[in-house]
mmCIF file of the N, C-alpha and C atoms, coordinates in Angstrom:
data_MODEL
# 
_entry.id   MODEL 
# 
loop_
_atom_site.group_PDB 
_atom_site.id 
_atom_site.type_symbol 
_atom_site.label_atom_id 
_atom_site.label_alt_id 
_atom_site.label_comp_id 
_atom_site.label_asym_id 
_atom_site.label_entity_id 
_atom_site.label_seq_id 
_atom_site.pdbx_PDB_ins_code 
_atom_site.Cartn_x 
_atom_site.Cartn_y 
_atom_site.Cartn_z 
_atom_site.occupancy 
_atom_site.B_iso_or_equiv 
_atom_site.pdbx_formal_charge 
_atom_site.auth_seq_id 
_atom_site.auth_comp_id 
_atom_site.auth_asym_id 
_atom_site.auth_atom_id 
_atom_site.pdbx_PDB_model_num 
ATOM 1   N N  . MET A 1 1  ? 0.946   13.888  -5.660  1.00 0.00 ? 1  MET A N  1 
ATOM 2   C CA . MET A 1 1  ? 1.405   12.953  -4.659  1.00 0.00 ? 1  MET A CA 1 
ATOM 3   C C  . MET A 1 1  ? 1.607   11.601  -5.327  1.00 0.00 ? 1  MET A C  1 
ATOM 4   N N  . LYS A 1 2  ? 2.759   10.970  -5.006  1.00 0.00 ? 2  LYS A N  1 
ATOM 5   C CA . LYS A 1 2  ? 2.984   9.615   -5.491  1.00 0.00 ? 2  LYS A CA 1 
ATOM 6   C C  . LYS A 1 2  ? 3.879   8.858   -4.527  1.00 0.00 ? 2  LYS A C  1 
ATOM 7   N N  . ILE A 1 3  ? 3.831   7.554   -4.632  1.00 0.00 ? 3  ILE A N  1 
ATOM 8   C CA . ILE A 1 3  ? 4.643   6.658   -3.814  1.00 0.00 ? 3  ILE A CA 1 
ATOM 9   C C  . ILE A 1 3  ? 5.881   6.319   -4.625  1.00 0.00 ? 3  ILE A C  1 
ATOM 10  N N  . THR A 1 4  ? 7.049   6.516   -4.007  1.00 0.00 ? 4  THR A N  1 
ATOM 11  C CA . THR A 1 4  ? 8.306   6.289   -4.718  1.00 0.00 ? 4  THR A CA 1 
ATOM 12  C C  . THR A 1 4  ? 8.996   4.988   -4.315  1.00 0.00 ? 4  THR A C  1 
ATOM 13  N N  . ALA A 1 5  ? 8.582   4.418   -3.170  1.00 0.00 ? 5  ALA A N  1 
ATOM 14  C CA . ALA A 1 5  ? 9.149   3.137   -2.724  1.00 0.00 ? 5  ALA A CA 1 
ATOM 15  C C  . ALA A 1 5  ? 8.150   2.453   -1.805  1.00 0.00 ? 5  ALA A C  1 
ATOM 16  N N  . ALA A 1 6  ? 8.193   1.118   -1.828  1.00 0.00 ? 6  ALA A N  1 
ATOM 17  C CA . ALA A 1 6  ? 7.321   0.325   -0.963  1.00 0.00 ? 6  ALA A CA 1 
ATOM 18  C C  . ALA A 1 6  ? 8.090   -0.902  -0.497  1.00 0.00 ? 6  ALA A C  1 
ATOM 19  N N  . ASP A 1 7  ? 8.023   -1.157  0.801   1.00 0.00 ? 7  ASP A N  1 
ATOM 20  C CA . ASP A 1 7  ? 8.704   -2.309  1.386   1.00 0.00 ? 7  ASP A CA 1 
ATOM 21  C C  . ASP A 1 7  ? 7.733   -3.055  2.291   1.00 0.00 ? 7  ASP A C  1 
ATOM 22  N N  . TYR A 1 8  ? 7.748   -4.378  2.165   1.00 0.00 ? 8  TYR A N  1 
ATOM 23  C CA . TYR A 1 8  ? 6.928   -5.208  3.039   1.00 0.00 ? 8  TYR A CA 1 
ATOM 24  C C  . TYR A 1 8  ? 7.533   -5.180  4.439   1.00 0.00 ? 8  TYR A C  1 
ATOM 25  N N  . VAL A 1 9  ? 6.691   -5.005  5.467   1.00 0.00 ? 9  VAL A N  1 
ATOM 26  C CA . VAL A 1 9  ? 7.152   -4.967  6.856   1.00 0.00 ? 9  VAL A CA 1 
ATOM 27  C C  . VAL A 1 9  ? 6.769   -6.265  7.563   1.00 0.00 ? 9  VAL A C  1 
ATOM 28  N N  . ARG A 1 10 ? 5.472   -6.501  7.696   1.00 0.00 ? 10 ARG A N  1 
ATOM 29  C CA . ARG A 1 10 ? 4.949   -7.713  8.343   1.00 0.00 ? 10 ARG A CA 1 
ATOM 30  C C  . ARG A 1 10 ? 3.431   -7.721  8.148   1.00 0.00 ? 10 ARG A C  1 
ATOM 31  N N  . ASP A 1 11 ? 2.842   -8.868  8.373   1.00 0.00 ? 11 ASP A N  1 
ATOM 32  C CA . ASP A 1 11 ? 1.387   -9.000  8.269   1.00 0.00 ? 11 ASP A CA 1 
ATOM 33  C C  . ASP A 1 11 ? 0.899   -8.308  6.987   1.00 0.00 ? 11 ASP A C  1 
ATOM 34  N N  . TYR A 1 12 ? 0.020   -7.326  7.122   1.00 0.00 ? 12 TYR A N  1 
ATOM 35  C CA . TYR A 1 12 ? -0.496  -6.592  5.961   1.00 0.00 ? 12 TYR A CA 1 
ATOM 36  C C  . TYR A 1 12 ? -0.047  -5.135  6.009   1.00 0.00 ? 12 TYR A C  1 
ATOM 37  N N  . ILE A 1 13 ? 1.194   -4.942  6.449   1.00 0.00 ? 13 ILE A N  1 
ATOM 38  C CA . ILE A 1 13 ? 1.744   -3.593  6.600   1.00 0.00 ? 13 ILE A CA 1 
ATOM 39  C C  . ILE A 1 13 ? 2.867   -3.373  5.605   1.00 0.00 ? 13 ILE A C  1 
ATOM 40  N N  . LEU A 1 14 ? 2.781   -2.243  4.897   1.00 0.00 ? 14 LEU A N  1 
ATOM 41  C CA . LEU A 1 14 ? 3.845   -1.809  3.993   1.00 0.00 ? 14 LEU A CA 1 
ATOM 42  C C  . LEU A 1 14 ? 4.431   -0.501  4.493   1.00 0.00 ? 14 LEU A C  1 
ATOM 43  N N  . ARG A 1 15 ? 5.718   -0.338  4.278   1.00 0.00 ? 15 ARG A N  1 
ATOM 44  C CA . ARG A 1 15 ? 6.406   0.920   4.543   1.00 0.00 ? 15 ARG A CA 1 
ATOM 45  C C  . ARG A 1 15 ? 6.468   1.660   3.216   1.00 0.00 ? 15 ARG A C  1 
ATOM 46  N N  . LEU A 1 16 ? 5.780   2.791   3.143   1.00 0.00 ? 16 LEU A N  1 
ATOM 47  C CA . LEU A 1 16 ? 5.668   3.543   1.897   1.00 0.00 ? 16 LEU A CA 1 
ATOM 48  C C  . LEU A 1 16 ? 6.431   4.860   2.000   1.00 0.00 ? 16 LEU A C  1 
ATOM 49  N N  . THR A 1 17 ? 7.198   5.153   0.957   1.00 0.00 ? 17 THR A N  1 
ATOM 50  C CA . THR A 1 17 ? 7.901   6.423   0.858   1.00 0.00 ? 17 THR A CA 1 
ATOM 51  C C  . THR A 1 17 ? 7.193   7.259   -0.194  1.00 0.00 ? 17 THR A C  1 
ATOM 52  N N  . PHE A 1 18 ? 6.876   8.493   0.169   1.00 0.00 ? 18 PHE A N  1 
ATOM 53  C CA . PHE A 1 18 ? 6.151   9.401   -0.720  1.00 0.00 ? 18 PHE A CA 1 
ATOM 54  C C  . PHE A 1 18 ? 7.097   10.436  -1.309  1.00 0.00 ? 18 PHE A C  1 
ATOM 55  N N  . ASN A 1 19 ? 6.681   11.029  -2.413  1.00 0.00 ? 19 ASN A N  1 
ATOM 56  C CA . ASN A 1 19 ? 7.552   11.964  -3.114  1.00 0.00 ? 19 ASN A CA 1 
ATOM 57  C C  . ASN A 1 19 ? 7.851   13.243  -2.338  1.00 0.00 ? 19 ASN A C  1 
ATOM 58  N N  . ASP A 1 20 ? 7.169   13.484  -1.228  1.00 0.00 ? 20 ASP A N  1 
ATOM 59  C CA . ASP A 1 20 ? 7.508   14.637  -0.385  1.00 0.00 ? 20 ASP A CA 1 
ATOM 60  C C  . ASP A 1 20 ? 8.526   14.261  0.690   1.00 0.00 ? 20 ASP A C  1 
ATOM 61  N N  . GLY A 1 21 ? 9.003   13.003  0.657   1.00 0.00 ? 21 GLY A N  1 
ATOM 62  C CA . GLY A 1 21 ? 9.996   12.530  1.611   1.00 0.00 ? 21 GLY A CA 1 
ATOM 63  C C  . GLY A 1 21 ? 9.407   11.824  2.819   1.00 0.00 ? 21 GLY A C  1 
ATOM 64  N N  . ALA A 1 22 ? 8.099   11.896  3.020   1.00 0.00 ? 22 ALA A N  1 
ATOM 65  C CA . ALA A 1 22 ? 7.464   11.230  4.159   1.00 0.00 ? 22 ALA A CA 1 
ATOM 66  C C  . ALA A 1 22 ? 7.555   9.712   3.996   1.00 0.00 ? 22 ALA A C  1 
ATOM 67  N N  . VAL A 1 23 ? 7.788   9.037   5.113   1.00 0.00 ? 23 VAL A N  1 
ATOM 68  C CA . VAL A 1 23 ? 7.798   7.580   5.156   1.00 0.00 ? 23 VAL A CA 1 
ATOM 69  C C  . VAL A 1 23 ? 6.736   7.166   6.159   1.00 0.00 ? 23 VAL A C  1 
ATOM 70  N N  . LYS A 1 24 ? 5.814   6.313   5.711   1.00 0.00 ? 24 LYS A N  1 
ATOM 71  C CA . LYS A 1 24 ? 4.685   5.941   6.557   1.00 0.00 ? 24 LYS A CA 1 
ATOM 72  C C  . LYS A 1 24 ? 4.458   4.440   6.518   1.00 0.00 ? 24 LYS A C  1 
ATOM 73  N N  . LEU A 1 25 ? 4.022   3.914   7.661   1.00 0.00 ? 25 LEU A N  1 
ATOM 74  C CA . LEU A 1 25 ? 3.571   2.525   7.733   1.00 0.00 ? 25 LEU A CA 1 
ATOM 75  C C  . LEU A 1 25 ? 2.076   2.515   7.490   1.00 0.00 ? 25 LEU A C  1 
ATOM 76  N N  . VAL A 1 26 ? 1.659   1.684   6.541   1.00 0.00 ? 26 VAL A N  1 
ATOM 77  C CA . VAL A 1 26 ? 0.240   1.594   6.209   1.00 0.00 ? 26 VAL A CA 1 
ATOM 78  C C  . VAL A 1 26 ? -0.218  0.160   6.424   1.00 0.00 ? 26 VAL A C  1 
ATOM 79  N N  . ASP A 1 27 ? -1.218  0.002   7.281   1.00 0.00 ? 27 ASP A N  1 
ATOM 80  C CA . ASP A 1 27 ? -1.837  -1.299  7.524   1.00 0.00 ? 27 ASP A CA 1 
ATOM 81  C C  . ASP A 1 27 ? -3.035  -1.415  6.586   1.00 0.00 ? 27 ASP A C  1 
ATOM 82  N N  . PHE A 1 28 ? -2.964  -2.367  5.667   1.00 0.00 ? 28 PHE A N  1 
ATOM 83  C CA . PHE A 1 28 ? -4.009  -2.544  4.657   1.00 0.00 ? 28 PHE A CA 1 
ATOM 84  C C  . PHE A 1 28 ? -5.179  -3.401  5.149   1.00 0.00 ? 28 PHE A C  1 
ATOM 85  N N  . THR A 1 29 ? -5.091  -3.944  6.359   1.00 0.00 ? 29 THR A N  1 
ATOM 86  C CA . THR A 1 29 ? -6.134  -4.830  6.873   1.00 0.00 ? 29 THR A CA 1 
ATOM 87  C C  . THR A 1 29 ? -7.539  -4.238  6.740   1.00 0.00 ? 29 THR A C  1 
ATOM 88  N N  . PRO A 1 30 ? -7.763  -2.980  7.157   1.00 0.00 ? 30 PRO A N  1 
ATOM 89  C CA . PRO A 1 30 ? -9.124  -2.434  7.043   1.00 0.00 ? 30 PRO A CA 1 
ATOM 90  C C  . PRO A 1 30 ? -9.599  -2.243  5.598   1.00 0.00 ? 30 PRO A C  1 
ATOM 91  N N  . LEU A 1 31 ? -8.662  -2.209  4.663   1.00 0.00 ? 31 LEU A N  1 
ATOM 92  C CA . LEU A 1 31 ? -9.017  -1.951  3.264   1.00 0.00 ? 31 LEU A CA 1 
ATOM 93  C C  . LEU A 1 31 ? -9.401  -3.212  2.497   1.00 0.00 ? 31 LEU A C  1 
ATOM 94  N N  . MET A 1 32 ? -9.181  -4.364  3.096   1.00 0.00 ? 32 MET A N  1 
ATOM 95  C CA . MET A 1 32 ? -9.381  -5.615  2.355   1.00 0.00 ? 32 MET A CA 1 
ATOM 96  C C  . MET A 1 32 ? -10.639 -6.369  2.761   1.00 0.00 ? 32 MET A C  1 
ATOM 97  N N  . GLN A 1 33 ? -11.646 -5.645  3.167   1.00 0.00 ? 33 GLN A N  1 
ATOM 98  C CA . GLN A 1 33 ? -12.859 -6.276  3.668   1.00 0.00 ? 33 GLN A CA 1 
ATOM 99  C C  . GLN A 1 33 ? -13.986 -6.369  2.647   1.00 0.00 ? 33 GLN A C  1 
ATOM 100 N N  . LYS A 1 34 ? -13.864 -5.651  1.525   1.00 0.00 ? 34 LYS A N  1 
ATOM 101 C CA . LYS A 1 34 ? -14.981 -5.615  0.565   1.00 0.00 ? 34 LYS A CA 1 
ATOM 102 C C  . LYS A 1 34 ? -14.499 -5.805  -0.863  1.00 0.00 ? 34 LYS A C  1 
ATOM 103 N N  . GLY A 1 35 ? -15.395 -6.353  -1.671  1.00 0.00 ? 35 GLY A N  1 
ATOM 104 C CA . GLY A 1 35 ? -15.183 -6.441  -3.115  1.00 0.00 ? 35 GLY A CA 1 
ATOM 105 C C  . GLY A 1 35 ? -13.881 -7.098  -3.506  1.00 0.00 ? 35 GLY A C  1 
ATOM 106 N N  . ILE A 1 36 ? -13.310 -6.586  -4.582  1.00 0.00 ? 36 ILE A N  1 
ATOM 107 C CA . ILE A 1 36 ? -12.075 -7.156  -5.121  1.00 0.00 ? 36 ILE A CA 1 
ATOM 108 C C  . ILE A 1 36 ? -10.920 -7.054  -4.139  1.00 0.00 ? 36 ILE A C  1 
ATOM 109 N N  . CYS A 1 37 ? -10.998 -6.111  -3.217  1.00 0.00 ? 37 CYS A N  1 
ATOM 110 C CA . CYS A 1 37 ? -9.925  -5.931  -2.230  1.00 0.00 ? 37 CYS A CA 1 
ATOM 111 C C  . CYS A 1 37 ? -9.784  -7.133  -1.302  1.00 0.00 ? 37 CYS A C  1 
ATOM 112 N N  . ARG A 1 38 ? -10.784 -7.996  -1.267  1.00 0.00 ? 38 ARG A N  1 
ATOM 113 C CA . ARG A 1 38 ? -10.676 -9.227  -0.469  1.00 0.00 ? 38 ARG A CA 1 
ATOM 114 C C  . ARG A 1 38 ? -9.527  -10.101 -0.943  1.00 0.00 ? 38 ARG A C  1 
ATOM 115 N N  . LYS A 1 39 ? -9.139  -9.957  -2.200  1.00 0.00 ? 39 LYS A N  1 
ATOM 116 C CA . LYS A 1 39 ? -8.006  -10.728 -2.724  1.00 0.00 ? 39 LYS A CA 1 
ATOM 117 C C  . LYS A 1 39 ? -6.737  -10.465 -1.918  1.00 0.00 ? 39 LYS A C  1 
ATOM 118 N N  . LEU A 1 40 ? -6.641  -9.287  -1.322  1.00 0.00 ? 40 LEU A N  1 
ATOM 119 C CA . LEU A 1 40 ? -5.455  -8.939  -0.547  1.00 0.00 ? 40 LEU A CA 1 
ATOM 120 C C  . LEU A 1 40 ? -5.317  -9.779  0.716   1.00 0.00 ? 40 LEU A C  1 
ATOM 121 N N  . GLN A 1 41 ? -6.371  -10.463 1.128   1.00 0.00 ? 41 GLN A N  1 
ATOM 122 C CA . GLN A 1 41 ? -6.301  -11.329 2.308   1.00 0.00 ? 41 GLN A CA 1 
ATOM 123 C C  . GLN A 1 41 ? -5.391  -12.531 2.078   1.00 0.00 ? 41 GLN A C  1 
ATOM 124 N N  . ASP A 1 42 ? -5.174  -12.882 0.821   1.00 0.00 ? 42 ASP A N  1 
ATOM 125 C CA . ASP A 1 42 ? -4.229  -13.949 0.467   1.00 0.00 ? 42 ASP A CA 1 
ATOM 126 C C  . ASP A 1 42 ? -2.826  -13.355 0.583   1.00 0.00 ? 42 ASP A C  1 
ATOM 127 N N  . MET A 1 43 ? -2.051  -13.830 1.562   1.00 0.00 ? 43 MET A N  1 
ATOM 128 C CA . MET A 1 43 ? -0.742  -13.241 1.834   1.00 0.00 ? 43 MET A CA 1 
ATOM 129 C C  . MET A 1 43 ? 0.190   -13.303 0.627   1.00 0.00 ? 43 MET A C  1 
ATOM 130 N N  . ASP A 1 44 ? 0.150   -14.393 -0.134  1.00 0.00 ? 44 ASP A N  1 
ATOM 131 C CA . ASP A 1 44 ? 0.994   -14.474 -1.334  1.00 0.00 ? 44 ASP A CA 1 
ATOM 132 C C  . ASP A 1 44 ? 0.626   -13.375 -2.325  1.00 0.00 ? 44 ASP A C  1 
ATOM 133 N N  . TYR A 1 45 ? -0.659  -13.141 -2.506  1.00 0.00 ? 45 TYR A N  1 
ATOM 134 C CA . TYR A 1 45 ? -1.128  -12.078 -3.397  1.00 0.00 ? 45 TYR A CA 1 
ATOM 135 C C  . TYR A 1 45 ? -0.712  -10.714 -2.849  1.00 0.00 ? 45 TYR A C  1 
ATOM 136 N N  . PHE A 1 46 ? -0.918  -10.498 -1.554  1.00 0.00 ? 46 PHE A N  1 
ATOM 137 C CA . PHE A 1 46 ? -0.583  -9.213  -0.946  1.00 0.00 ? 46 PHE A CA 1 
ATOM 138 C C  . PHE A 1 46 ? 0.897   -8.884  -1.114  1.00 0.00 ? 46 PHE A C  1 
ATOM 139 N N  . ARG A 1 47 ? 1.740   -9.853  -0.899  1.00 0.00 ? 47 ARG A N  1 
ATOM 140 C CA . ARG A 1 47 ? 3.188   -9.611  -0.970  1.00 0.00 ? 47 ARG A CA 1 
ATOM 141 C C  . ARG A 1 47 ? 3.698   -9.483  -2.404  1.00 0.00 ? 47 ARG A C  1 
ATOM 142 N N  . ASN A 1 48 ? 2.855   -9.730  -3.372  1.00 0.00 ? 48 ASN A N  1 
ATOM 143 C CA . ASN A 1 48 ? 3.247   -9.659  -4.778  1.00 0.00 ? 48 ASN A CA 1 
ATOM 144 C C  . ASN A 1 48 ? 2.817   -8.322  -5.398  1.00 0.00 ? 48 ASN A C  1 
ATOM 145 N N  . TYR A 1 49 ? 3.103   -7.230  -4.724  1.00 0.00 ? 49 TYR A N  1 
ATOM 146 C CA . TYR A 1 49 ? 2.747   -5.888  -5.213  1.00 0.00 ? 49 TYR A CA 1 
ATOM 147 C C  . TYR A 1 49 ? 3.861   -5.331  -6.086  1.00 0.00 ? 49 TYR A C  1 
ATOM 148 N N  . THR A 1 50 ? 3.522   -4.339  -6.850  1.00 0.00 ? 50 THR A N  1 
ATOM 149 C CA . THR A 1 50 ? 4.504   -3.577  -7.624  1.00 0.00 ? 50 THR A CA 1 
ATOM 150 C C  . THR A 1 50 ? 4.180   -2.098  -7.447  1.00 0.00 ? 50 THR A C  1 
ATOM 151 N N  . LEU A 1 51 ? 5.043   -1.255  -7.974  1.00 0.00 ? 51 LEU A N  1 
ATOM 152 C CA . LEU A 1 51 ? 4.767   0.177   -8.008  1.00 0.00 ? 51 LEU A CA 1 
ATOM 153 C C  . LEU A 1 51 ? 4.449   0.561   -9.434  1.00 0.00 ? 51 LEU A C  1 
ATOM 154 N N  . ASP A 1 52 ? 3.341   1.246   -9.622  1.00 0.00 ? 52 ASP A N  1 
ATOM 155 C CA . ASP A 1 52 ? 3.068   1.842   -10.928 1.00 0.00 ? 52 ASP A CA 1 
ATOM 156 C C  . ASP A 1 52 ? 3.612   3.274   -10.840 1.00 0.00 ? 52 ASP A C  1 
ATOM 157 N N  . PRO A 1 53 ? 3.360   4.142   -11.792 1.00 0.00 ? 53 PRO A N  1 
ATOM 158 C CA . PRO A 1 53 ? 3.937   5.490   -11.703 1.00 0.00 ? 53 PRO A CA 1 
ATOM 159 C C  . PRO A 1 53 ? 3.480   6.320   -10.502 1.00 0.00 ? 53 PRO A C  1 
ATOM 160 N N  . PHE A 1 54 ? 2.402   5.910   -9.815  1.00 0.00 ? 54 PHE A N  1 
ATOM 161 C CA . PHE A 1 54 ? 1.884   6.734   -8.728  1.00 0.00 ? 54 PHE A CA 1 
ATOM 162 C C  . PHE A 1 54 ? 1.673   6.014   -7.403  1.00 0.00 ? 54 PHE A C  1 
ATOM 163 N N  . THR A 1 55 ? 1.403   4.712   -7.437  1.00 0.00 ? 55 THR A N  1 
ATOM 164 C CA . THR A 1 55 ? 0.973   4.045   -6.210  1.00 0.00 ? 55 THR A CA 1 
ATOM 165 C C  . THR A 1 55 ? 1.362   2.574   -6.207  1.00 0.00 ? 55 THR A C  1 
ATOM 166 N N  . VAL A 1 56 ? 1.008   1.892   -5.143  1.00 0.00 ? 56 VAL A N  1 
ATOM 167 C CA . VAL A 1 56 ? 1.191   0.444   -5.036  1.00 0.00 ? 56 VAL A CA 1 
ATOM 168 C C  . VAL A 1 56 ? 0.089   -0.224  -5.843  1.00 0.00 ? 56 VAL A C  1 
ATOM 169 N N  . ASP A 1 57 ? 0.447   -1.282  -6.539  1.00 0.00 ? 57 ASP A N  1 
ATOM 170 C CA . ASP A 1 57 ? -0.491  -1.938  -7.443  1.00 0.00 ? 57 ASP A CA 1 
ATOM 171 C C  . ASP A 1 57 ? -0.387  -3.450  -7.273  1.00 0.00 ? 57 ASP A C  1 
ATOM 172 N N  . TRP A 1 58 ? -1.531  -4.094  -7.329  1.00 0.00 ? 58 TRP A N  1 
ATOM 173 C CA . TRP A 1 58 ? -1.576  -5.554  -7.288  1.00 0.00 ? 58 TRP A CA 1 
ATOM 174 C C  . TRP A 1 58 ? -2.157  -6.054  -8.596  1.00 0.00 ? 58 TRP A C  1 
ATOM 175 N N  . ASN A 1 59 ? -1.305  -6.589  -9.445  1.00 0.00 ? 59 ASN A N  1 
ATOM 176 C CA . ASN A 1 59 ? -1.702  -7.285  -10.673 1.00 0.00 ? 59 ASN A CA 1 
ATOM 177 C C  . ASN A 1 59 ? -2.596  -6.434  -11.579 1.00 0.00 ? 59 ASN A C  1 
ATOM 178 N N  . ASN A 1 60 ? -2.407  -5.133  -11.584 1.00 0.00 ? 60 ASN A N  1 
ATOM 179 C CA . ASN A 1 60 ? -3.250  -4.220  -12.370 1.00 0.00 ? 60 ASN A CA 1 
ATOM 180 C C  . ASN A 1 60 ? -4.732  -4.367  -12.041 1.00 0.00 ? 60 ASN A C  1 
ATOM 181 N N  . GLU A 1 61 ? -5.027  -4.875  -10.845 1.00 0.00 ? 61 GLU A N  1 
ATOM 182 C CA . GLU A 1 61 ? -6.413  -5.060  -10.413 1.00 0.00 ? 61 GLU A CA 1 
ATOM 183 C C  . GLU A 1 61 ? -6.776  -4.133  -9.257  1.00 0.00 ? 61 GLU A C  1 
ATOM 184 N N  . ILE A 1 62 ? -5.819  -3.959  -8.344  1.00 0.00 ? 62 ILE A N  1 
ATOM 185 C CA . ILE A 1 62 ? -6.106  -3.220  -7.119  1.00 0.00 ? 62 ILE A CA 1 
ATOM 186 C C  . ILE A 1 62 ? -5.041  -2.146  -6.930  1.00 0.00 ? 62 ILE A C  1 
ATOM 187 N N  . GLY A 1 63 ? -5.492  -0.948  -6.698  1.00 0.00 ? 63 GLY A N  1 
ATOM 188 C CA . GLY A 1 63 ? -4.599  0.161   -6.374  1.00 0.00 ? 63 GLY A CA 1 
ATOM 189 C C  . GLY A 1 63 ? -5.370  1.175   -5.543  1.00 0.00 ? 63 GLY A C  1 
ATOM 190 N N  . PHE A 1 64 ? -4.661  1.917   -4.756  1.00 0.00 ? 64 PHE A N  1 
ATOM 191 C CA . PHE A 1 64 ? -5.281  2.923   -3.896  1.00 0.00 ? 64 PHE A CA 1 
ATOM 192 C C  . PHE A 1 64 ? -4.666  4.275   -4.188  1.00 0.00 ? 64 PHE A C  1 
ATOM 193 N N  . ALA A 1 65 ? -5.467  5.306   -4.107  1.00 0.00 ? 65 ALA A N  1 
ATOM 194 C CA . ALA A 1 65 ? -4.959  6.660   -4.323  1.00 0.00 ? 65 ALA A CA 1 
ATOM 195 C C  . ALA A 1 65 ? -3.847  6.933   -3.304  1.00 0.00 ? 65 ALA A C  1 
ATOM 196 N N  . PRO A 1 66 ? -2.717  7.444   -3.768  1.00 0.00 ? 66 PRO A N  1 
ATOM 197 C CA . PRO A 1 66 ? -1.631  7.707   -2.831  1.00 0.00 ? 66 PRO A CA 1 
ATOM 198 C C  . PRO A 1 66 ? -2.028  8.685   -1.729  1.00 0.00 ? 66 PRO A C  1 
ATOM 199 N N  . GLU A 1 67 ? -2.920  9.596   -2.033  1.00 0.00 ? 67 GLU A N  1 
ATOM 200 C CA . GLU A 1 67 ? -3.371  10.556  -1.017  1.00 0.00 ? 67 GLU A CA 1 
ATOM 201 C C  . GLU A 1 67 ? -4.089  9.852   0.135   1.00 0.00 ? 67 GLU A C  1 
ATOM 202 N N  . SER A 1 68 ? -4.897  8.839   -0.186  1.00 0.00 ? 68 SER A N  1 
ATOM 203 C CA . SER A 1 68 ? -5.617  8.131   0.878   1.00 0.00 ? 68 SER A CA 1 
ATOM 204 C C  . SER A 1 68 ? -4.645  7.298   1.712   1.00 0.00 ? 68 SER A C  1 
ATOM 205 N N  . LEU A 1 69 ? -3.631  6.708   1.075   1.00 0.00 ? 69 LEU A N  1 
ATOM 206 C CA . LEU A 1 69 ? -2.640  5.940   1.826   1.00 0.00 ? 69 LEU A CA 1 
ATOM 207 C C  . LEU A 1 69 ? -1.800  6.860   2.703   1.00 0.00 ? 69 LEU A C  1 
ATOM 208 N N  . TYR A 1 70 ? -1.518  8.044   2.215   1.00 0.00 ? 70 TYR A N  1 
ATOM 209 C CA . TYR A 1 70 ? -0.770  9.044   2.983   1.00 0.00 ? 70 TYR A CA 1 
ATOM 210 C C  . TYR A 1 70 ? -1.527  9.399   4.255   1.00 0.00 ? 70 TYR A C  1 
ATOM 211 N N  . GLU A 1 71 ? -2.822  9.647   4.105   1.00 0.00 ? 71 GLU A N  1 
ATOM 212 C CA . GLU A 1 71 ? -3.652  10.008  5.263   1.00 0.00 ? 71 GLU A CA 1 
ATOM 213 C C  . GLU A 1 71 ? -3.791  8.847   6.248   1.00 0.00 ? 71 GLU A C  1 
ATOM 214 N N  . ARG A 1 72 ? -3.865  7.631   5.738   1.00 0.00 ? 72 ARG A N  1 
ATOM 215 C CA . ARG A 1 72 ? -4.060  6.450   6.561   1.00 0.00 ? 72 ARG A CA 1 
ATOM 216 C C  . ARG A 1 72 ? -2.775  6.043   7.282   1.00 0.00 ? 72 ARG A C  1 
ATOM 217 N N  . GLY A 1 73 ? -1.639  6.380   6.711   1.00 0.00 ? 73 GLY A N  1 
ATOM 218 C CA . GLY A 1 73 ? -0.361  5.928   7.239   1.00 0.00 ? 73 GLY A CA 1 
ATOM 219 C C  . GLY A 1 73 ? 0.070   6.592   8.526   1.00 0.00 ? 73 GLY A C  1 
ATOM 220 N N  . VAL A 1 74 ? 0.953   5.889   9.226   1.00 0.00 ? 74 VAL A N  1 
ATOM 221 C CA . VAL A 1 74 ? 1.560   6.396   10.458  1.00 0.00 ? 74 VAL A CA 1 
ATOM 222 C C  . VAL A 1 74 ? 3.006   6.765   10.124  1.00 0.00 ? 74 VAL A C  1 
ATOM 223 N N  . THR A 1 75 ? 3.371   8.011   10.349  1.00 0.00 ? 75 THR A N  1 
ATOM 224 C CA . THR A 1 75 ? 4.693   8.507   9.997   1.00 0.00 ? 75 THR A CA 1 
ATOM 225 C C  . THR A 1 75 ? 5.772   7.813   10.829  1.00 0.00 ? 75 THR A C  1 
ATOM 226 N N  . VAL A 1 76 ? 6.832   7.368   10.149  1.00 0.00 ? 76 VAL A N  1 
ATOM 227 C CA . VAL A 1 76 ? 7.955   6.726   10.832  1.00 0.00 ? 76 VAL A CA 1 
ATOM 228 C C  . VAL A 1 76 ? 9.225   7.542   10.702  1.00 0.00 ? 76 VAL A C  1 
ATOM 229 N N  . SER A 1 77 ? 9.287   8.450   9.753   1.00 0.00 ? 77 SER A N  1 
ATOM 230 C CA . SER A 1 77 ? 10.459  9.338   9.649   1.00 0.00 ? 77 SER A CA 1 
ATOM 231 C C  . SER A 1 77 ? 10.121  10.528  8.787   1.00 0.00 ? 77 SER A C  1 
# 
């Protein structure tokens, strides 16, 4: 499983496209409450994501398993 595209939607929500064709909205708000993930509360930092070969990445510091984002996401298409 991997993420092939990511688009900012609003607030702390990204639209993620997975390699199986699923497109899901993922709200990262619940994920940014502890440890290094608190950095995601800074909107400038949150919006400055990239894609590594498998998932969404923030400055090579924060990344989430694509499988967990898939499960957490709400299907949009």
